Backbone as a printed PyTorch tensor [residue, N CA C, xyz], in Angstrom:
tensor([[[ 43.3180,  71.5910, -24.0090],
         [ 44.1420,  72.5280, -23.2150],
         [ 44.8200,  73.4120, -24.1710]],

        [[ 44.7260,  74.8870, -24.1420],
         [ 45.6710,  75.0280, -25.4210],
         [ 46.4740,  76.6850, -24.9990]],

        [[ 47.1270,  77.4880, -25.3220],
         [ 47.8940,  78.6710, -25.1850],
         [ 47.4370,  79.6250, -25.0850]],

        [[ 47.3360,  80.4890, -24.6660],
         [ 46.8210,  82.0950, -24.9190],
         [ 47.0830,  82.4280, -26.7410]],

        [[ 48.4910,  82.9240, -27.3840],
         [ 48.0930,  82.1310, -28.6960],
         [ 47.7540,  81.6220, -29.5160]],

        [[ 48.0530,  80.6180, -28.8950],
         [ 46.7420,  79.3140, -30.0230],
         [ 44.8840,  79.5150, -30.2420]],

        [[ 45.1330,  80.2000, -28.5080],
         [ 43.1390,  80.6680, -28.6650],
         [ 43.2550,  81.6930, -29.3420]],

        [[ 44.0520,  82.5420, -30.0630],
         [ 43.9160,  83.8420, -30.6510],
         [ 43.4570,  83.0770, -32.0850]],

        [[ 43.8280,  82.0620, -32.9170],
         [ 43.9340,  81.9940, -33.6930],
         [ 42.5260,  80.3510, -33.7410]],

        [[ 42.1160,  80.1680, -33.1730],
         [ 41.0990,  79.6600, -32.6320],
         [ 39.9690,  80.5800, -32.6710]],

        [[ 39.8530,  80.8550, -31.3590],
         [ 38.8830,  82.3390, -31.9500],
         [ 38.7960,  83.4710, -32.1740]],

        [[ 39.9790,  83.8610, -33.5400],
         [ 40.2960,  85.1260, -34.3950],
         [ 39.8880,  86.1010, -33.3800]],

        [[ 40.9210,  86.3700, -32.3440],
         [ 41.4440,  87.2690, -31.1800],
         [ 42.3930,  87.6350, -31.4190]],

        [[ 42.9700,  88.7390, -30.7090],
         [ 43.9080,  89.4850, -31.0570],
         [ 44.5990,  88.8710, -29.8290]],

        [[ 45.8830,  89.1980, -29.4750],
         [ 45.9510,  88.8990, -28.0780],
         [ 46.5370,  89.7240, -26.8040]],

        [[ 46.1510,  90.9670, -27.4550],
         [ 45.2760,  91.8700, -26.6100],
         [ 44.1170,  91.5940, -26.0540]],

        [[ 42.9360,  91.4170, -27.0200],
         [ 41.7770,  90.7010, -26.8150],
         [ 41.7520,  89.8110, -25.6490]],

        [[ 42.8470,  88.5780, -26.1450],
         [ 42.4040,  87.8280, -24.7260],
         [ 43.3130,  87.8610, -23.9700]],

        [[ 44.4030,  88.9230, -23.8720],
         [ 44.7120,  89.5710, -22.8350],
         [ 43.6640,  89.8220, -21.6590]],

        [[ 42.7870,  91.0690, -22.4760],
         [ 42.3360,  92.3880, -21.3390],
         [ 40.9670,  91.4660, -20.9410]],

        [[ 40.6510,  90.1070, -22.0810],
         [ 38.9670,  89.6240, -21.7260],
         [ 39.9520,  88.5360, -20.1450]],

        [[ 40.9950,  87.9130, -19.8490],
         [ 41.1560,  87.2630, -19.0760],
         [ 41.3640,  88.3780, -17.5860]],

        [[ 42.2090,  89.3840, -17.8430],
         [ 42.1580,  90.4610, -16.6260],
         [ 40.9310,  91.2800, -16.5210]],

        [[ 40.2160,  90.7810, -17.1790],
         [ 38.5420,  91.4180, -17.1050],
         [ 37.6250,  90.1680, -16.6440]],

        [[ 38.1810,  89.1330, -16.2910],
         [ 37.5080,  87.9340, -15.5710],
         [ 36.4010,  87.2870, -16.5750]],

        [[ 36.4810,  87.5830, -18.0190],
         [ 35.6560,  87.4660, -18.8800],
         [ 36.5680,  85.9200, -19.0790]],

        [[ 37.2130,  85.3760, -19.3060],
         [ 38.0350,  84.4710, -19.5990],
         [ 38.9730,  83.6780, -18.5330]],

        [[ 38.9180,  82.4360, -18.1960],
         [ 39.8020,  82.0410, -16.9600],
         [ 41.1100,  80.4050, -16.9370]],

        [[ 42.0710,  80.9640, -17.1880],
         [ 43.3800,  80.4030, -17.5190],
         [ 42.9920,  79.2010, -16.3840]],

        [[ 44.0700,  77.9350, -16.3650],
         [ 44.4220,  77.2260, -15.4030],
         [ 45.2230,  78.1550, -15.0210]],

        [[ 45.6570,  77.4880, -13.5900],
         [ 46.7000,  78.0520, -12.6350],
         [ 46.5370,  79.4070, -12.6750]],

        [[ 47.6570,  80.5290, -12.2210],
         [ 48.0340,  81.7240, -12.3620],
         [ 47.5920,  82.3390, -13.5500]],

        [[ 46.7670,  83.1210, -13.9880],
         [ 46.2390,  83.7960, -14.9550],
         [ 47.2380,  85.1910, -14.9850]],

        [[ 47.9310,  85.7220, -14.2090],
         [ 48.9680,  86.1930, -14.4230],
         [ 50.6900,  85.9920, -13.9130]],

        [[ 50.7230,  84.5870, -15.0560],
         [ 52.2370,  84.0590, -14.6110],
         [ 53.1910,  84.3180, -14.7220]],

        [[ 53.5840,  85.9830, -15.5830],
         [ 54.8910,  86.9270, -15.8290],
         [ 54.9860,  86.4520, -17.0800]],

        [[ 56.2240,  87.1030, -17.4210],
         [ 56.8810,  87.0520, -18.6300],
         [ 57.7200,  85.6500, -19.2500]],

        [[ 57.0170,  85.3510, -20.3890],
         [ 57.5790,  84.2620, -21.1490],
         [ 56.7640,  82.9610, -20.5600]],

        [[ 55.9260,  83.3170, -19.6950],
         [ 54.9170,  82.3560, -19.0790],
         [ 54.2930,  81.9090, -19.7850]],

        [[ 53.2760,  81.1160, -20.6330],
         [ 52.1110,  81.3180, -21.3720],
         [ 51.0300,  80.6060, -20.3960]],

        [[ 49.7860,  81.4620, -20.8800],
         [ 48.4190,  81.1380, -19.7520],
         [ 48.0520,  80.0400, -20.7600]],

        [[ 47.6130,  78.9930, -20.1270],
         [ 47.0020,  78.2540, -20.9870],
         [ 45.5610,  77.7460, -20.0980]],

        [[ 44.4480,  77.6020, -21.3110],
         [ 43.0730,  77.7120, -21.3140],
         [ 42.2470,  76.1930, -21.9160]],

        [[ 41.3440,  76.0240, -20.6630],
         [ 40.9630,  74.8180, -20.7000],
         [ 39.9600,  74.8440, -21.6110]],

        [[ 39.4390,  73.3770, -22.2490],
         [ 38.3740,  73.2870, -23.2810],
         [ 37.0830,  74.2580, -23.4050]],

        [[ 36.6940,  74.3880, -21.8950],
         [ 35.4740,  75.1230, -21.8920],
         [ 35.5400,  76.4940, -22.0270]],

        [[ 36.6880,  77.2640, -22.0020],
         [ 37.3580,  78.2840, -22.1420],
         [ 37.4270,  78.4610, -23.4990]],

        [[ 37.9770,  77.7410, -24.2900],
         [ 38.3600,  77.7570, -25.6530],
         [ 36.6400,  77.5550, -26.2230]],

        [[ 35.4810,  77.0670, -25.9080],
         [ 34.2460,  77.5630, -26.3790],
         [ 33.5800,  78.6090, -26.5580]],

        [[ 34.0120,  79.1980, -24.9690],
         [ 33.6590,  80.3580, -24.1190],
         [ 33.8330,  81.5110, -25.3790]],

        [[ 35.5290,  81.1930, -25.2760],
         [ 35.9120,  82.9960, -26.6080],
         [ 35.5980,  82.5530, -27.3790]],

        [[ 35.4980,  81.5190, -27.8360],
         [ 34.9170,  81.2350, -29.6850],
         [ 33.5030,  82.1320, -29.9980]],

        [[ 32.7950,  81.7380, -28.5390],
         [ 31.2440,  82.2900, -28.9020],
         [ 31.1410,  84.0190, -28.6490]],

        [[ 32.4560,  84.3330, -27.7850],
         [ 32.0570,  85.0560, -27.7970],
         [ 32.7070,  86.7450, -28.5450]],

        [[ 33.5920,  85.2500, -29.1230],
         [ 34.5010,  86.4870, -30.2730],
         [ 33.1950,  86.3720, -31.3260]],

        [[ 32.5410,  85.7540, -31.5500],
         [ 31.3470,  85.2980, -32.9800],
         [ 30.6740,  86.4560, -32.3150]],

        [[ 30.1940,  86.7480, -30.4600],
         [ 29.4860,  87.4010, -30.9540],
         [ 29.2910,  89.0090, -30.9890]],

        [[ 31.1910,  89.2680, -30.0860],
         [ 31.6000,  91.0670, -30.4220],
         [ 31.5440,  91.2260, -32.0960]],

        [[ 32.2760,  89.9960, -33.2290],
         [ 32.2550,  90.3030, -34.0870],
         [ 30.3490,  90.7640, -34.7710]],

        [[ 29.3280,  90.7050, -34.5430],
         [ 27.9440,  90.3640, -34.7960],
         [ 27.5790,  91.5030, -34.2630]],

        [[ 28.2110,  92.6340, -33.1680],
         [ 28.2430,  94.0150, -32.6930],
         [ 27.4930,  93.4150, -31.1110]],

        [[ 27.1300,  92.2730, -31.1940],
         [ 26.9170,  93.1190, -29.3470],
         [ 28.3640,  92.7140, -28.3120]],

        [[ 28.0820,  94.0280, -27.7450],
         [ 29.1060,  94.1810, -26.7740],
         [ 29.1300,  93.5140, -25.2890]],

        [[ 30.4230,  93.5490, -24.6590],
         [ 30.7960,  92.6860, -23.7970],
         [ 30.4730,  93.8150, -23.0010]],

        [[ 29.9670,  93.3820, -21.0930],
         [ 28.7150,  91.6250, -21.0410],
         [ 28.6260,  91.3480, -21.4640]],

        [[ 27.1810,  91.2320, -22.7310],
         [ 26.3180,  91.1440, -22.5990],
         [ 26.1500,  89.8100, -23.6720]],

        [[ 27.6860,  89.7900, -23.7000],
         [ 28.0360,  88.6260, -25.4600],
         [ 28.5490,  87.9230, -24.3200]],

        [[ 29.3240,  88.0440, -23.4010],
         [ 29.4300,  86.6770, -22.3450],
         [ 28.5980,  86.2220, -21.8850]],

        [[ 27.5720,  86.5440, -21.1540],
         [ 26.0320,  86.4330, -20.8030],
         [ 25.6130,  85.4510, -21.6300]],

        [[ 25.4820,  86.0680, -23.1330],
         [ 24.5850,  85.0280, -24.5870],
         [ 25.8990,  83.8410, -24.6200]],

        [[ 26.9800,  84.2130, -24.4430],
         [ 27.5930,  83.2800, -24.2360],
         [ 27.5840,  82.5160, -23.3970]],

        [[ 27.3260,  82.4840, -22.1900],
         [ 27.3450,  81.1090, -21.4660],
         [ 25.9560,  80.5550, -21.1170]],

        [[ 24.7550,  81.1430, -21.8070],
         [ 23.4580,  80.7450, -22.0810],
         [ 23.1110,  79.7770, -23.2790]],

        [[ 24.3840,  80.1230, -23.8520],
         [ 24.6890,  79.2710, -25.0530],
         [ 24.8720,  77.8450, -24.2450]],

        [[ 26.0980,  77.8930, -23.9300],
         [ 27.3290,  76.8480, -23.5860],
         [ 26.3140,  76.2990, -22.8830]],

        [[ 25.7220,  76.6900, -21.7680],
         [ 24.9270,  76.0960, -20.4500],
         [ 23.4150,  75.3890, -20.8140]],

        [[ 22.7290,  75.8430, -21.9810],
         [ 21.5320,  75.7370, -22.1490],
         [ 20.6700,  75.2430, -23.4150]],

        [[ 22.4540,  75.3350, -23.9450],
         [ 22.0680,  75.0070, -25.5500],
         [ 21.2900,  76.0360, -26.8770]],

        [[ 20.7810,  77.2850, -26.2290],
         [ 19.9730,  78.1180, -26.5450],
         [ 20.1880,  79.2170, -25.8140]],

        [[ 19.8330,  80.9030, -26.4300],
         [ 20.4430,  81.5550, -25.6880],
         [ 18.9450,  83.3250, -26.7600]],

        [[ 17.7840,  83.8010, -26.0050],
         [ 17.6520,  84.6980, -26.2410],
         [ 18.6100,  86.2090, -26.9620]],

        [[ 17.6870,  86.8240, -28.0720],
         [ 18.5960,  87.9450, -28.1610],
         [ 17.6260,  88.8320, -28.9890]],

        [[ 17.1770,  90.0120, -27.9890],
         [ 15.7580,  90.9350, -29.1190],
         [ 14.6790,  89.9540, -29.6530]],

        [[ 14.3740,  89.7000, -28.9740],
         [ 13.3040,  88.5540, -29.7310],
         [ 13.6040,  87.0640, -30.4620]],

        [[ 14.7720,  86.9020, -30.5470],
         [ 15.0670,  85.5330, -31.6240],
         [ 15.5900,  84.9670, -30.7010]],

        [[ 16.3180,  83.4820, -31.1840],
         [ 16.6480,  82.4780, -30.6500],
         [ 18.3820,  81.9590, -31.3530]],

        [[ 19.3560,  82.2380, -30.5510],
         [ 19.7850,  81.3160, -30.9680],
         [ 20.8920,  80.2300, -30.8480]],

        [[ 21.1480,  79.4720, -31.9030],
         [ 21.6900,  78.2280, -31.6360],
         [ 23.1600,  77.8760, -31.6540]],

        [[ 23.6560,  77.4470, -30.8790],
         [ 25.7820,  77.3120, -30.7270],
         [ 25.5710,  75.8340, -31.8890]],

        [[ 26.2120,  76.4380, -32.9680],
         [ 26.9950,  74.6050, -33.7150],
         [ 27.4150,  73.3060, -32.7050]],

        [[ 27.2720,  72.6580, -32.6440],
         [ 27.1690,  71.5380, -31.4760],
         [ 28.8440,  71.2270, -31.9730]],

        [[ 29.2390,  70.7550, -33.0390],
         [ 30.6760,  70.2850, -33.5390],
         [ 31.2200,  71.5000, -34.5710]],

        [[ 31.5700,  72.2660, -33.7690],
         [ 32.2680,  73.4840, -34.9910],
         [ 34.0880,  72.6150, -35.2600]],

        [[ 34.0440,  72.7510, -36.5810],
         [ 35.7790,  72.2960, -37.5500],
         [ 36.3490,  73.2000, -37.9950]],

        [[ 37.3390,  73.1960, -36.4370],
         [ 38.2000,  74.2940, -36.2840],
         [ 39.4260,  73.8910, -37.5610]],

        [[ 39.5570,  72.9290, -37.7680],
         [ 40.9680,  72.1700, -38.4190],
         [ 40.6250,  72.9960, -39.5520]],

        [[ 39.2080,  73.3010, -40.2930],
         [ 38.6930,  73.4590, -41.1960],
         [ 38.7020,  74.6550, -41.8660]],

        [[ 37.5370,  75.2190, -42.0370],
         [ 37.7700,  76.3240, -41.8060],
         [ 37.8620,  77.6750, -40.6520]],

        [[ 39.0840,  78.8270, -41.0870],
         [ 39.9070,  79.3200, -39.8450],
         [ 38.6850,  80.1140, -39.4200]],

        [[ 37.3530,  80.6290, -39.7640],
         [ 36.7440,  81.7760, -38.9590],
         [ 35.5520,  80.8900, -39.0720]],

        [[ 35.5170,  79.6620, -38.7230],
         [ 33.4970,  78.6750, -38.2730],
         [ 32.6500,  79.8330, -37.8210]],

        [[ 31.6300,  79.6550, -38.2830],
         [ 30.1240,  80.1460, -37.9780],
         [ 29.9120,  79.5320, -36.6550]],

        [[ 30.0660,  80.0850, -35.6210],
         [ 29.7130,  79.0270, -34.2210],
         [ 28.5360,  79.5170, -33.7570]],

        [[ 27.5590,  80.3910, -34.5920],
         [ 25.5830,  80.6030, -34.7010],
         [ 25.0540,  80.2820, -35.5950]],

        [[ 24.3350,  79.8890, -35.3190],
         [ 23.4330,  78.9210, -36.7410],
         [ 22.2740,  80.1280, -36.9170]],

        [[ 22.2110,  80.1140, -38.0910],
         [ 20.8490,  81.4550, -37.9300],
         [ 19.7100,  81.7400, -37.5060]],

        [[ 20.0350,  82.5180, -37.5850],
         [ 18.7810,  82.7290, -35.5320],
         [ 17.4380,  82.9890, -37.0460]],

        [[ 16.4930,  82.1450, -35.2520],
         [ 15.1150,  82.1260, -35.9460],
         [ 14.2600,  82.8380, -35.1090]],

        [[ 12.9380,  83.3880, -35.3890],
         [ 11.9850,  84.1420, -34.5070],
         [ 12.0050,  83.2410, -33.5300]],

        [[ 11.6630,  83.9840, -32.1980],
         [ 11.3690,  82.9720, -30.8600],
         [ 10.1110,  82.4890, -31.2870]],

        [[  9.7730,  81.4340, -29.8920],
         [  8.6790,  80.3470, -30.2990],
         [  9.1430,  79.3050, -31.4190]],

        [[  9.9890,  79.5310, -32.2420],
         [ 10.1770,  78.9620, -33.9870],
         [ 11.5630,  78.1360, -33.2180]],

        [[ 11.5160,  76.5580, -33.0900],
         [ 12.5050,  75.9070, -32.2450],
         [ 12.9350,  74.9960, -33.4840]],

        [[ 13.1340,  75.5320, -33.9860],
         [ 13.3270,  74.6940, -35.9460],
         [ 14.5550,  75.7910, -36.4350]],

        [[ 15.3700,  75.0180, -36.9040],
         [ 17.3590,  75.4340, -36.6500],
         [ 17.9890,  75.2760, -37.6120]]])
């Protein structure tokens, strides 16, 4: 579990994006989602993974809420379809190493399961 500030670093987001995504219901912190000034929100591991996936997808030009739906599909099923391509999440992202890890493997044509 990490704070919103740490989530901005891990997912390469601004605090404003994390706050907006939380208020819009794209991310769900533990406990009270609006705890008040001075009390940081905390996000569980599944929400960290979701934020990282959504961040990379939106940076690739995919608009919300489509990025949210694709990120959920990637995390739930291990793959997602997008405009005739299959996307695969990287299983073990080294978040400590590269500050901007690629969490999406190169895409392949639909039907091609090699990634």
